[in-house]
C-alpha positions as CSV (number, residue, x, y, z in Angstrom):
1,M,-27.4,6.3,12.7
2,L,-30.4,4.4,13.9
3,F,-33.2,6.2,15.9
4,L,-35.3,3.8,18.0
5,Y,-38.4,3.9,20.0
6,G,-41.1,1.4,21.0
7,K,-43.7,1.7,18.2
8,K,-41.8,4.0,15.9
9,Q,-44.6,6.5,15.7
10,W,-43.7,10.0,16.6
11,R,-40.3,10.5,18.2
12,S,-38.1,8.3,16.1
13,L,-39.9,9.2,12.9
14,T,-39.4,12.9,13.7
15,A,-35.7,12.3,14.4
16,E,-35.3,10.4,11.1
17,A,-37.2,13.1,9.2
18,I,-35.2,16.1,10.6
19,N,-31.8,14.3,10.1
20,R,-32.5,12.7,6.7
21,S,-31.1,15.6,4.8
22,D,-27.9,15.8,6.9
23,D,-25.1,14.9,4.6
24,R,-22.8,13.9,7.5
25,I,-24.9,10.8,8.4
26,S,-27.2,8.1,7.1
27,V,-30.3,7.6,9.2
28,R,-33.1,5.0,9.8
29,S,-35.7,4.7,12.4
30,R,-37.2,1.5,13.8
31,G,-39.3,0.3,16.6
32,T,-38.4,-2.0,19.4
33,A,-41.9,-3.1,20.3
34,R,-43.5,-6.1,18.6
35,G,-46.4,-4.0,17.3
36,A,-44.1,-1.3,15.7
37,T,-44.7,-0.5,12.0
38,Q,-41.0,-1.4,11.3
39,T,-39.4,-3.5,14.0
40,T,-35.7,-3.5,14.6
41,R,-33.9,-6.4,12.9
42,A,-30.4,-7.7,13.5
43,S,-29.4,-6.2,10.1
44,D,-30.4,-2.7,11.3
45,I,-28.2,-3.0,14.3
46,V,-25.2,-4.3,12.3
47,W,-25.8,-1.4,9.8
48,A,-25.8,1.3,12.5
49,E,-22.6,2.6,14.0
50,V,-24.6,4.6,16.5
51,M,-28.1,4.0,17.9
52,L,-30.1,6.8,19.6
53,V,-33.0,5.7,21.7
54,M,-35.6,8.0,23.2
55,E,-35.9,6.2,26.6
56,G,-33.7,3.9,28.7
57,K,-36.2,1.0,28.4
58,C,-35.6,1.0,24.6
59,R,-31.9,0.6,25.2
60,Q,-32.5,-2.3,27.5
61,R,-34.8,-4.0,25.0
62,I,-32.3,-3.6,22.2
63,L,-29.4,-5.0,24.3
64,A,-31.7,-7.9,25.5
65,D,-33.1,-8.8,22.0
66,H,-29.9,-8.4,20.0
67,P,-27.0,-8.9,22.4
68,S,-24.4,-10.1,19.9
69,E,-25.2,-7.5,17.3
70,S,-25.3,-4.5,19.6
71,M,-22.2,-5.2,21.6
72,F,-20.1,-3.1,19.2
73,N,-22.5,-0.2,18.8
74,S,-22.7,3.0,20.7
75,V,-26.2,3.4,22.2
76,H,-27.2,6.8,23.5
77,V,-30.4,7.5,25.5
78,L,-31.8,10.9,24.5
79,D,-34.4,11.0,27.4
80,I,-37.2,12.4,25.3
81,S,-40.6,11.6,26.8
82,D,-43.6,10.4,24.8
83,D,-45.5,13.7,25.0
84,Y,-45.3,14.9,21.4
85,Q,-46.9,14.4,18.0
86,F,-44.9,13.9,14.8
87,M,-42.8,17.0,14.0
88,D,-44.1,19.0,17.0
89,D,-41.9,22.1,17.2
90,E,-40.8,21.3,20.8
91,L,-40.0,17.7,19.8
92,V,-37.9,18.9,16.9
93,G,-35.9,21.2,19.2
94,L,-35.4,18.5,21.7
95,V,-34.2,16.0,19.2
96,K,-31.8,18.5,17.5
97,S,-30.3,19.6,20.8
98,A,-29.9,16.0,22.1
99,A,-28.6,14.4,18.8
100,E,-26.3,17.2,17.5
101,P,-23.5,16.7,20.0
102,I,-23.5,12.9,19.2
103,I,-23.6,13.5,15.5
104,A,-20.7,16.1,15.8
105,A,-18.6,13.7,17.8
106,L,-19.3,10.9,15.3
107,V,-18.2,13.1,12.4
108,R,-15.0,14.1,14.3
109,S,-13.9,10.6,14.9
């Protein structure tokens, strides 16, 4: 499972951190913006069965930048705004509630 956001600062790092110990999935986080600390590579998209993006614009960027790699991936928009710091309690709750149904469905399939 690949968590994505523009600069890979707070939201995707938080999502990776809280899901890292979940034995049901393997996780990574990457940024879609050119200035991200770890930008998304084609190999990340090939690795990921499912991608979770924080905003719709990240989904659009992934599909535009990596069209052939992402055509077989499921991309879910979590709709979590950029209003939180790393591991903010509210952000943790939002990520868990948005990602858990997707994770559960992935595990069932």
